[in-house]
C-alpha positions in Angstrom: 0.0 -0.1 -0.3 1.0 3.1 -1.1 1.9 5.2 2.4 0.5 9.2 2.1 2.9 11.8 2.7 2.7 13.7 5.9 0.5 16.6 6.0 0.8 19.6 8.3 -3.4 20.7 8.6 -3.4 25.0 8.5 -5.0 26.6 10.9 -8.4 26.9 8.7 -8.7 23.2 8.3 -8.2 22.7 12.0 -11.1 25.0 12.9 -13.2 22.8 10.1 -12.2 19.7 12.3 -13.4 21.3 15.5 -16.4 22.5 13.8 -17.7 18.8 12.6 -16.1 17.2 15.8 -18.7 20.2 17.4 -21.7 18.7 15.0 -21.3 15.4 16.4 -19.3 13.8 13.2 -16.7 10.7 14.0 -13.1 10.7 13.6 -13.4 8.5 10.7 -16.5 10.9 9.1 -13.6 13.9 9.5 -10.6 11.8 7.9 -13.1 11.2 5.4 -13.7 14.1 4.2 -9.9 15.3 4.7 -8.8 11.7 3.0 -6.6 10.7 5.6 -6.7 7.6 8.3 -8.4 8.6 11.0 -5.3 8.9 13.6 -4.1 12.2 11.9 -7.5 13.3 13.3 -7.3 12.1 16.6 -3.7 13.4 17.2 -4.9 17.0 16.8 -8.2 16.6 18.8 -7.2 14.9 21.4 -4.2 16.9 22.5 -6.4 19.2 24.2 -8.9 16.1 24.7 -11.2 16.6 22.6 -12.0 20.2 23.6 -11.4 22.7 21.4 -9.1 25.4 22.2 -9.7 29.1 22.6 -8.9 31.9 19.5 -5.9 33.3 20.5 -6.3 37.0 20.3 -3.1 39.4 20.1 -3.3 42.0 23.1 -5.1 46.0 21.8 -1.5 47.0 23.9 1.0 45.3 21.7 2.9 46.2 19.2 1.7 45.2 16.0 3.7 44.5 13.0 3.6 47.8 10.7 4.8 48.9 14.0 7.7 46.6 14.3 8.5 47.8 10.8 8.9 51.3 11.5 11.1 50.6 14.2 13.4 47.9 12.1 13.9 51.1 9.9 14.1 53.7 12.2 17.5 51.7 13.6 18.3 50.7 10.0 18.3 55.1 9.9 20.0 55.8 13.3 17.4 57.1 14.8 17.2 57.4 18.6 14.5 54.6 20.8 13.3 58.4 21.7 13.0 59.8 18.4 11.2 56.1 17.4 8.9 56.1 20.2 7.7 59.6 19.3 6.8 58.6 15.5 4.7 55.6 16.6 3.4 57.1 20.0 4.4 55.0 22.5 6.8 54.9 25.4 10.7 55.4 25.3 11.3 51.9 27.1 8.3 49.9 25.1 10.9 50.7 22.1 14.1 49.5 24.0 12.3 46.6 25.6 11.0 45.1 21.9 14.6 45.6 20.9 16.7 44.3 23.5 14.4 41.3 23.4 14.5 40.6 20.2 18.1 40.6 18.8 19.4 44.3 19.9 19.8 46.9 17.5 22.2 44.9 15.0 19.7 42.1 14.9 16.7 43.3 15.2 14.2 41.9 11.9 10.6 43.0 12.5 9.2 39.8 11.4 11.0 37.3 13.3 10.3 39.7 16.2 6.7 39.6 15.7 6.3 35.5 15.6 9.1 35.8 18.4 6.6 37.5 20.5 3.4 35.3 19.4 5.3 32.2 20.6 6.0 33.7 24.0 3.0 34.4 24.3 2.1 31.1 24.6 2.6 30.8 28.1 -0.2 28.5 30.0 -1.6 30.6 33.1 -1.6 28.7 36.0 -5.1 26.9 36.1 -7.2 27.5 38.9 -7.6 23.8 40.4 -3.7 23.6 40.3 -3.6 26.7 42.4 -6.3 26.1 44.9 -5.1 22.5 46.2 -8.0 22.2 49.3 -10.6 23.6 46.5 -9.2 20.2 43.8 -10.0 18.1 46.7 -13.4 18.9 47.0 -14.0 18.5 43.4 -12.4 15.3 43.4 -14.5 14.1 46.4 -17.3 15.2 44.7 -16.7 13.7 40.8 -16.0 10.3 42.9 -19.8 10.3 44.5 -20.5 10.4 40.2 -21.2 14.2 40.2 -21.2 15.8 37.0 -18.7 19.3 36.3 -22.1 21.4 36.7 -23.2 20.1 39.6 -20.1 20.6 41.3 -19.7 24.0 39.6 -23.3 25.2 40.9 -23.0 23.6 44.5 -19.7 25.2 44.9 -21.8 28.7 44.0 -24.7 27.8 46.3 -21.8 26.7 49.4 -19.3 29.5 48.7 -21.5 32.4 47.5 -19.1 34.8 49.1 -15.4 33.3 48.7 -14.5 33.5 44.3 -11.8 31.2 45.3 -14.0 28.4 45.8 -15.9 29.1 42.8 -14.8 27.8 39.6 -17.0 27.0 36.3 -17.8 23.4 34.9 -15.4 23.6 31.6 -11.9 24.0 34.1 -13.1 20.6 35.4 -13.6 19.4 32.4 -10.6 21.0 31.0 -7.9 20.3 33.6 -9.6 15.8 33.5 -9.4 15.8 29.8 -6.4 18.0 29.6 -3.9 16.2 32.0 -0.9 18.5 31.5 -2.6 21.2 33.6 -2.1 18.8 36.8 -5.0 19.6 38.3 -7.1 16.2 38.5 -5.9 12.6 38.3 -7.2 11.0 35.4 -8.6 8.5 37.0 -11.2 10.0 37.8 -12.6 10.3 34.5 -14.0 7.1 35.6 -16.6 9.3 37.7 -17.6 10.9 34.6 -21.2 10.2 33.0 -19.6 8.9 29.9 -16.1 7.3 30.8 -14.4 8.3 27.3 -10.8 9.8 27.0 -11.4 12.5 24.8 -15.2 15.0 25.2 -17.4 14.4 22.9 -20.4 16.4 21.0 -23.9 15.8 22.2 -25.5 16.7 18.8 -26.9 13.2 18.2 -28.6 10.4 19.5 -28.2 6.1 19.0 -32.2 5.9 19.6 -32.8 4.4 16.1 -35.0 3.1 13.9 -38.8 2.4 14.8 -40.3 0.4 17.3 -43.6 -0.5 15.5 -47.0 0.4 16.0 -49.1 0.5 19.2 -53.0 0.2 19.0 -55.5 3.2 20.2 -52.0 5.2 21.3 -52.8 8.3 22.6 -50.4 10.3 21.3 -48.0 13.0 23.2 -49.7 15.7 21.1 -53.3 15.5 23.7 -50.9 15.9 26.6 -52.2 18.3 28.8 -50.1 21.9 28.6 -49.6 21.6 32.5 -47.7 18.3 31.8 -46.2 19.7 28.9 -44.5 22.9 31.0 -43.4 21.0 34.0 -45.8 23.2 36.5 -47.1 20.2 38.4 -46.2 17.0 39.7 -47.3 13.6 39.3 -46.0 13.0 35.3 -43.4 10.8 34.3 -41.4 9.6 31.7 -40.5 5.6 31.0 -38.1 3.5 28.9 -36.4 0.2 29.1 -32.6 0.4 29.2 -31.4 -3.0 27.8 -28.0 -5.2 28.8 -26.9 -8.8 27.4 -28.7 -12.1 27.5 -32.3 -10.2 26.8 -32.1 -8.3 30.1 -33.7 -5.3 30.6 -35.0 -2.3 33.3 -37.4 -0.3 33.2 -36.5 3.4 34.0 -39.1 6.0 35.4 -38.4 10.3 35.5 -40.9 12.9 37.4 -40.5 15.6 34.8 -41.7 18.3 37.7 -38.8 17.4 40.3 -36.8 14.8 38.0 -36.7 12.1 40.3 -36.0 8.7 38.9 -37.0 5.1 39.9 -36.1 1.9 38.7 -38.1 -1.0 38.4 -36.2 -4.7 37.9 -38.2 -6.6 35.0 -37.9 -9.7 34.4 -38.8 -9.5 30.5 -39.8 -7.4 27.5 -42.9 -8.7 26.7 -45.7 -6.4 26.9 -47.3 -8.8 29.9 -44.2 -8.8 32.1 -43.0 -5.1 31.9 -47.2 -4.2 32.0 -47.3 -6.3 35.4 -44.2 -4.7 37.1 -45.4 -1.3 36.2 -48.5 -2.1 37.7 -46.6 -3.5 40.8 -44.4 -0.2 40.8 -47.6 2.6 40.5 -49.5 1.1 43.7 -46.0 2.3 46.0 -47.1 6.2 45.0 -49.6 8.1 45.9 -52.2 8.6 43.0 -51.9 12.5 43.5 -48.2 11.6 42.4 -48.6 9.3 39.6 -50.8 10.9 37.1 -49.7 10.0 33.7 -46.5 8.3 31.9 -45.0 9.3 28.9 -43.4 6.1 27.1 -41.7 6.1 23.3 -43.2 3.2 20.5 -41.7 0.2 22.1 -44.3 -2.6 21.6 -43.5 -3.6 25.3 -46.3 -1.4 26.4 -48.3 -2.5 23.7 -51.3 -3.4 26.2 -50.8 -0.1 28.1 -54.8 -0.4 28.0 -54.6 -3.0 30.6 -52.3 -0.6 33.2 -54.5 2.1 33.1 -57.5 0.5 33.6 -55.5 -1.3 36.8 -53.8 2.4 38.1 -56.0 5.1 36.5 -52.9 6.5 35.1 -52.5 8.0 31.6 -50.5 6.2 28.9 -49.3 8.7 26.7 -46.9 7.8 23.4 -44.3 10.1 21.4 -43.6 10.5 17.9 -42.0 8.0 16.0 -37.9 8.6 16.2 -38.2 11.3 18.8 -36.7 10.2 21.8 -36.0 14.2 22.4 -39.6 14.4 23.5 -38.9 12.2 26.8 -36.0 14.5 27.8 -35.6 14.1 30.9 -35.9 10.0 30.3 -33.5 9.4 28.2 -30.5 11.9 29.8 -31.6 9.5 32.4 -31.1 6.5 30.6 -27.4 7.6 29.6 -26.4 8.8 33.2 -27.6 5.1 34.3 -24.7 3.4 31.6 -22.4 4.6 34.2 -23.0 2.1 36.5 -24.9 -0.5 34.1 -22.9 -0.1 31.0 -24.0 -1.9 27.4 -23.0 -5.6 27.6 -23.7 -6.0 31.1 -26.4 -8.8 32.3 -28.9 -6.6 34.0 -30.7 -9.5 34.9 -28.0 -10.6 37.9 -29.0 -6.5 39.3 -31.4 -6.9 42.4 -34.1 -4.6 43.4 -32.2 -3.3 46.1 -29.3 -2.3 43.9 -31.6 -0.2 41.6 -32.7 1.7 44.7 -29.4 1.7 45.7 -28.3 3.4 42.1 -31.8 5.3 41.9 -30.8 7.0 45.4 -27.4 8.1 43.8 -29.1 9.8 41.2 -31.8 11.9 43.4 -29.4 13.0 45.8 -27.3 15.5 43.5 -28.0 18.8 43.1 -29.5 19.2 39.6 -28.7 23.0 37.5 -32.8 22.7 35.8 -33.8 22.8 39.9 -31.1 25.6 41.0 -29.2 23.3 42.8 -31.6 21.6 44.8 -31.5 17.9 44.4 -34.5 15.5 43.3 -35.2 13.9 46.5 -35.4 17.0 47.9 -38.1 17.9 45.6 -40.1 15.0 45.4 -40.2 14.9 49.4 -41.5 18.5 49.1 -44.6 16.8 46.9 -45.1 14.3 49.0 -45.2 16.3 52.1 -47.5 18.4 50.7 -50.3 16.1 49.8 -49.6 14.2 53.7 
């Protein structure tokens, strides 16, 4: 096989790579666009852990290339630093530093000085988590509890409202994890993120593919009351099945108002088994807190009429290929893969274990809840009807 010559990508090409990466394209798709192997693309993206580097800009106070050319011409003409500075409306000390830093009077070259200044400015700033090791330890402990960087950042802001030194953005936490050169957080903490990949990926894609079949007498999500759509009142749930190996699965339920999660052990994916499990679980909650259920088009809920008759809970179905209509549930299913990765036999997981995982999720602060926890919000709802 003929070896392809090495290539140096231009800044414009790199920018296009990052644009496509952000859209959700894979490295193979990006490489195919450039007619290269994916390894050549991966080297560029992996250098910063899949996080697009900030666009570098020059300070408005810095000398420009035309000014440096004027300095060079002035030196050739034998002008003093003071005269050159006066012509550029700059301080004489600025001209003196510029010339002495870049070869002196005899060796000063405008283009070389401009490039050297640009290169020197590349020095990285000290990361906040490196400068404040106490803060780094707090972040590490919360990551070990499977809190997301955004949850940690929000919790810190609420817990230390008057101490800026203990406030850090979620982006800084992500960068400290994915860009190990920063030396702020250990690489092992990556395993506690929702998606345990070595590079940060775009979320502009879904793995939900294909149709789930037709459901008879299905009530469309478009007939669901506006109060449910607006999450104005509690008691309305989203549900789905999460699958493992050996035909294993669990039912996942998320309350739309509070984001409270419940997990239900299901012995099979046939509609009779799933409906029986959901009926048993529904009877554990006050009827005020379980009024409707929104599901996708899976055949496991083909017998939804029996579920409604047994529980008086209305069932609504999403449009085909529209997982975003159950956004809270889809997000939860993604989080669960941290505990039940693809290929795992979920049938071996007990209901007690499922309850423990649900508790972990429900005790995390949520941005959408102003960094309260789903458990707190749900318990408030229970107390209000008690």
